[in-house]
C-alpha positions as CSV (number, residue, x, y, z in Angstrom):
1,M,0.0,0.0,0.0
2,T,1.3,3.5,-0.8
3,E,0.9,6.2,1.7
4,R,-2.1,8.5,1.1
5,I,-1.2,12.0,-0.2
6,T,-1.9,15.0,2.0
7,T,-1.3,18.7,1.3
8,P,-1.2,21.9,3.4
9,F,-4.8,22.5,2.2
10,G,-8.1,21.2,3.5
11,F,-11.9,21.3,3.8
12,A,-12.1,25.2,4.0
13,S,-9.4,26.0,1.4
14,T,-10.4,27.9,-1.7
15,A,-9.3,27.5,-5.3
16,D,-7.5,30.8,-5.2
17,E,-5.5,29.7,-2.1
18,V,-4.6,26.4,-3.6
19,I,-3.2,28.0,-6.8
20,A,-1.5,31.0,-5.1
21,G,2.0,31.3,-6.5
22,V,1.5,29.0,-9.4
23,D,2.3,30.5,-12.9
24,L,0.3,28.9,-15.7
25,T,1.4,31.4,-18.4
26,G,1.5,29.6,-21.7
27,K,-0.6,26.7,-20.5
28,R,-4.0,25.9,-22.1
29,A,-7.0,24.4,-20.2
30,I,-10.4,23.1,-21.0
31,V,-13.1,23.2,-18.3
32,T,-16.4,21.3,-19.2
33,G,-19.5,22.9,-17.7
34,G,-17.5,26.0,-16.9
35,A,-20.5,28.4,-17.0
36,A,-21.7,28.0,-13.4
37,G,-21.0,26.4,-10.0
38,I,-17.6,25.0,-9.3
39,G,-16.8,25.0,-13.0
40,V,-16.7,28.8,-13.3
41,E,-14.7,29.1,-10.2
42,T,-12.2,26.4,-11.5
43,A,-11.9,28.4,-14.7
44,R,-11.5,31.7,-12.9
45,S,-8.6,30.5,-10.7
46,L,-6.8,28.8,-13.7
47,A,-7.2,32.0,-15.8
48,A,-6.1,34.2,-12.9
49,A,-2.9,32.1,-12.7
50,G,-2.2,32.9,-16.4
51,A,-3.7,29.9,-18.3
52,E,-5.7,30.3,-21.5
53,V,-9.0,28.6,-20.6
54,V,-11.7,27.3,-22.9
55,L,-15.2,26.7,-21.4
56,G,-16.8,23.7,-23.1
57,V,-20.5,24.3,-22.5
58,R,-23.9,23.3,-23.8
59,R,-25.4,26.8,-23.4
60,V,-23.0,29.1,-25.2
61,A,-24.7,32.3,-24.2
62,A,-24.3,31.4,-20.5
63,G,-20.7,30.5,-21.2
64,E,-20.0,33.8,-22.8
65,Q,-21.5,35.6,-19.7
66,A,-19.2,33.6,-17.5
67,A,-16.2,34.4,-19.5
68,A,-17.1,38.1,-19.4
69,D,-17.5,37.9,-15.6
70,I,-14.1,36.2,-15.3
71,A,-12.5,38.8,-17.4
72,A,-13.9,41.5,-15.3
73,S,-12.8,39.9,-12.1
74,I,-9.2,39.1,-13.0
75,G,-8.6,42.1,-15.3
76,A,-7.7,39.9,-18.3
77,E,-9.5,38.2,-21.1
78,R,-8.1,34.6,-21.0
79,V,-11.3,32.7,-21.3
80,T,-13.1,31.7,-24.5
81,V,-16.2,29.5,-25.1
82,R,-16.9,26.6,-27.4
83,A,-20.1,24.6,-27.8
84,L,-20.1,21.1,-26.2
85,D,-23.0,18.9,-25.4
86,L,-21.6,15.8,-23.6
87,A,-24.8,13.9,-24.2
88,D,-24.4,14.3,-27.9
89,Q,-21.5,12.3,-29.4
90,T,-21.6,14.3,-32.5
91,S,-21.0,17.5,-30.5
92,V,-18.1,15.9,-28.7
93,R,-16.5,14.8,-32.0
94,Q,-16.9,18.2,-33.4
95,F,-15.3,19.8,-30.4
96,V,-12.4,17.4,-30.7
97,A,-12.0,18.0,-34.4
98,D,-11.8,21.7,-33.9
99,W,-9.0,21.5,-31.2
100,D,-5.6,21.9,-32.9
101,Q,-3.3,23.0,-30.0
102,P,-1.3,21.3,-27.2
103,L,-3.5,20.9,-24.1
104,H,-2.1,21.0,-20.7
105,I,-5.2,20.7,-18.5
106,L,-8.5,19.0,-19.1
107,V,-11.1,19.3,-16.3
108,N,-14.0,17.0,-16.8
109,N,-16.3,19.0,-14.6
110,A,-19.8,19.1,-16.2
111,G,-22.5,16.8,-14.9
112,I,-26.1,16.1,-14.3
113,M,-27.7,14.5,-11.3
114,A,-30.6,12.3,-10.3
115,L,-32.8,12.7,-13.3
116,P,-36.3,11.7,-11.9
117,E,-37.3,9.6,-14.9
118,L,-35.3,7.3,-17.1
119,E,-34.0,9.3,-20.2
120,R,-31.9,8.0,-23.0
121,T,-29.7,9.5,-25.7
122,A,-30.0,8.8,-29.3
123,E,-27.8,5.8,-28.9
124,G,-30.2,4.4,-26.2
125,W,-27.7,5.1,-23.4
126,E,-29.0,6.1,-20.0
127,M,-28.6,9.9,-19.8
128,Q,-26.6,10.3,-16.6
129,F,-24.0,7.6,-17.6
130,A,-24.0,9.1,-21.2
131,T,-23.4,12.7,-20.0
132,N,-21.2,12.3,-16.9
133,F,-19.0,9.5,-18.2
134,M,-19.4,8.6,-21.9
135,G,-19.2,12.2,-23.1
136,H,-16.1,12.8,-21.0
137,F,-14.6,9.5,-22.0
138,A,-15.0,10.4,-25.7
139,L,-13.6,13.9,-25.1
140,T,-10.6,12.6,-23.2
141,V,-9.7,9.9,-25.7
142,G,-10.3,12.4,-28.6
143,L,-8.0,14.9,-27.1
144,H,-5.2,12.3,-26.3
145,D,-2.8,13.7,-29.0
146,A,-3.3,17.3,-27.8
147,L,-2.6,16.2,-24.2
148,A,0.5,14.2,-25.2
149,A,1.8,17.2,-27.2
150,A,1.8,19.4,-24.1
151,G,4.9,17.7,-22.7
152,G,3.1,17.1,-19.4
153,A,-0.7,17.2,-19.0
154,R,-3.3,16.6,-16.4
155,V,-6.8,15.2,-16.7
156,V,-9.2,15.9,-13.8
157,S,-12.3,13.9,-13.3
158,V,-14.9,15.5,-11.0
159,S,-16.6,12.5,-9.4
160,S,-18.7,12.7,-6.2
161,S,-19.5,11.0,-3.0
162,G,-22.2,9.5,-5.2
163,N,-19.7,6.8,-6.1
164,L,-20.6,5.2,-2.8
165,F,-24.1,4.6,-4.1
166,S,-23.3,2.2,-6.9
167,P,-20.5,0.5,-8.7
168,V,-20.5,0.3,-12.6
169,I,-23.0,-2.5,-13.3
170,F,-21.4,-3.8,-16.5
171,D,-24.2,-6.3,-17.3
172,D,-26.9,-3.5,-17.2
173,L,-25.3,-0.1,-17.8
174,H,-28.4,1.4,-19.2
175,F,-31.2,0.0,-17.0
176,A,-32.6,-2.4,-19.6
177,F,-33.3,-4.9,-16.7
178,R,-33.0,-3.0,-13.4
179,P,-35.7,-0.7,-12.4
180,Y,-34.5,2.8,-12.9
181,D,-33.3,4.6,-9.7
182,P,-32.1,8.2,-10.1
183,L,-29.3,7.9,-7.4
184,L,-28.1,4.5,-8.4
185,A,-27.7,5.8,-12.0
186,Y,-25.9,8.9,-10.7
187,G,-23.7,6.8,-8.5
188,Q,-22.8,4.4,-11.4
189,S,-21.8,7.4,-13.6
190,K,-19.6,8.8,-10.8
191,S,-17.9,5.6,-10.2
192,A,-17.2,5.5,-13.9
193,E,-15.6,8.9,-13.8
194,A,-13.3,7.8,-11.0
195,L,-12.3,4.7,-12.9
196,L,-11.5,6.9,-16.0
197,A,-8.7,8.6,-14.0
198,V,-7.3,5.3,-13.0
199,E,-7.1,4.0,-16.6
200,V,-5.9,7.3,-18.2
201,T,-3.0,7.2,-15.8
202,R,-2.2,3.5,-16.5
203,R,-2.3,3.9,-20.3
204,W,-0.8,7.4,-20.7
205,S,1.5,8.2,-17.9
206,G,4.4,7.2,-20.0
207,E,3.5,10.1,-22.2
208,G,3.5,12.5,-19.3
209,I,-0.4,12.5,-18.9
210,Y,-1.6,11.9,-15.4
211,S,-5.2,11.9,-14.1
212,N,-6.9,12.0,-10.8
213,A,-10.6,12.1,-9.6
214,L,-12.1,14.0,-6.9
215,N,-15.2,14.7,-4.7
216,P,-15.7,18.5,-4.6
217,G,-17.9,18.3,-1.5
218,A,-21.4,19.7,-0.9
219,I,-21.9,22.8,-2.8
220,A,-25.3,24.4,-3.6
221,T,-25.5,24.6,-7.4
222,G,-27.9,23.8,-10.2
223,L,-26.7,20.2,-10.0
224,Q,-29.3,19.6,-7.2
225,K,-32.3,20.9,-9.0
226,H,-33.9,17.4,-9.1
227,T,-33.1,16.6,-5.4
228,G,-34.6,19.6,-3.7
229,G,-31.2,21.1,-2.8
230,L,-28.5,19.9,-0.6
231,K,-29.5,17.2,2.0
232,S,-26.2,17.1,3.9
233,P,-25.7,18.9,7.3
234,K,-24.9,22.6,6.9
235,E,-21.5,22.2,8.6
236,M,-20.5,20.1,5.6
237,H,-21.5,22.7,3.0
238,K,-18.9,24.6,0.9
239,T,-18.9,27.7,-1.2
240,P,-18.2,27.3,-4.9
241,Q,-14.7,28.6,-4.4
242,Q,-14.1,26.0,-1.7
243,G,-15.7,23.4,-3.9
244,A,-13.4,24.2,-6.8
245,A,-10.2,23.9,-4.6
246,T,-9.6,20.2,-5.0
247,S,-10.2,20.4,-8.8
248,V,-7.7,23.2,-9.1
249,L,-5.2,21.4,-6.9
250,L,-5.3,18.4,-9.2
251,A,-5.2,20.6,-12.3
252,A,-2.3,22.8,-11.5
253,S,-0.5,22.3,-8.1
254,P,3.1,21.2,-8.3
255,L,2.3,19.1,-5.2
256,L,0.7,16.6,-7.6
257,D,3.4,16.4,-10.2
258,G,3.7,12.8,-11.4
259,V,0.7,11.6,-9.3
260,G,-2.2,9.8,-11.0
261,G,-4.9,7.2,-10.6
262,R,-6.0,8.5,-7.2
263,Y,-9.1,10.0,-5.7
264,F,-9.1,13.1,-3.6
265,E,-11.5,15.0,-1.3
266,D,-10.9,18.1,0.8
267,C,-7.5,18.6,-1.0
268,A,-6.1,15.2,0.2
269,E,-6.2,11.7,-1.1
270,A,-9.3,10.0,0.2
271,P,-9.4,6.6,2.0
272,V,-10.5,3.6,0.1
273,V,-13.6,2.1,1.8
274,T,-15.3,-1.3,1.5
275,E,-18.6,-0.1,2.9
276,R,-20.5,3.2,2.8
277,P,-19.5,5.4,5.8
278,A,-22.2,7.3,7.6
279,D,-20.5,10.6,6.6
280,Y,-20.2,9.6,2.9
281,S,-16.4,10.2,2.9
282,G,-13.9,8.2,1.0
283,V,-14.0,6.3,-2.2
284,A,-15.4,2.9,-2.8
285,A,-12.8,0.2,-3.6
286,Y,-14.7,-0.7,-6.8
287,A,-14.3,3.0,-8.1
288,V,-10.5,2.8,-8.1
289,D,-10.1,-0.8,-9.0
290,R,-7.6,-1.3,-11.9
291,G,-9.4,-4.3,-13.3
292,N,-12.8,-2.4,-13.3
293,A,-11.0,0.6,-14.9
294,E,-9.5,-1.4,-17.8
295,R,-12.8,-3.3,-18.4
296,L,-14.8,0.0,-18.4
297,W,-12.4,1.5,-21.0
298,T,-12.9,-1.4,-23.3
299,V,-16.7,-1.4,-22.8
300,A,-16.9,2.4,-23.5
301,S,-14.7,2.1,-26.6
302,D,-17.0,-0.6,-27.9
303,L,-20.1,1.5,-27.1
304,I,-18.7,4.4,-29.1
305,A,-17.7,2.2,-32.0
306,Q,-21.1,0.5,-32.1
307,R,-23.1,3.7,-31.5
308,G,-26.2,2.2,-29.9
309,V,-26.1,-1.3,-31.4
310,T,-25.3,-2.9,-28.1
311,T,-28.3,-1.5,-26.3
312,G,-30.8,-3.3,-28.6
313,R,-33.0,-0.2,-28.6
């Protein structure tokens, strides 16, 4: 067992505190879902440190407003906006095709949560799995060459304590047999995002590409629109700046140089757990399992190649 990684930062640290003194001049970053919540704060901190940041967003107008707000707050225009709908593989492919520069930081931040009814994409994929994982998987794989060209790159997967609700159910990814449950579907997608970081590191670390996953904590954003807001105790709540801290740590801090395939919360590596703790801390063993990560990569690659044939729908 390797020793868990700790940093000088913790629960209450902000993204700006984590990145203080870090110079990202000349670096390029993509933040998906960067128009609101912790995404916009992640983008703001990276841009303030000198990075050129692209917001990959479904609603371009909202992204442009966020970019303008960031420019006003940091006194520089370093943020641009490109259309990206993670639930639409055509949109993901177009985003990738249009990217023609080395990429130093990819923050897979966008997500949806607990859709009350079962929804499917054009491929027949369950919507939360399709958006939170499959869209980010296709984006990450599609940007591999750009990440490799950076001469040292990081991929950040924004997972969640939701990973503790469900492993990836390989035999029924899209609820063809199981009764649909909003939180189980969300949990499966968040376990998948954690596994993506494990496999990116295994496959690509030799090219200088490392990836880690994280739980940002409990932050009141539009993510909870289907759950009636945050249900956790108030003392566990974070501001968006605090919620973005672990993302920014993994994206840019020299403390994480050469580190990958791990899962963080509150700016430190989380313990691996074999049953769900009462406080929902830690990461489930199945969400960082190397065998699961390799299997998921293969399954996801096949799903994209077959574009819906596997669902039988």
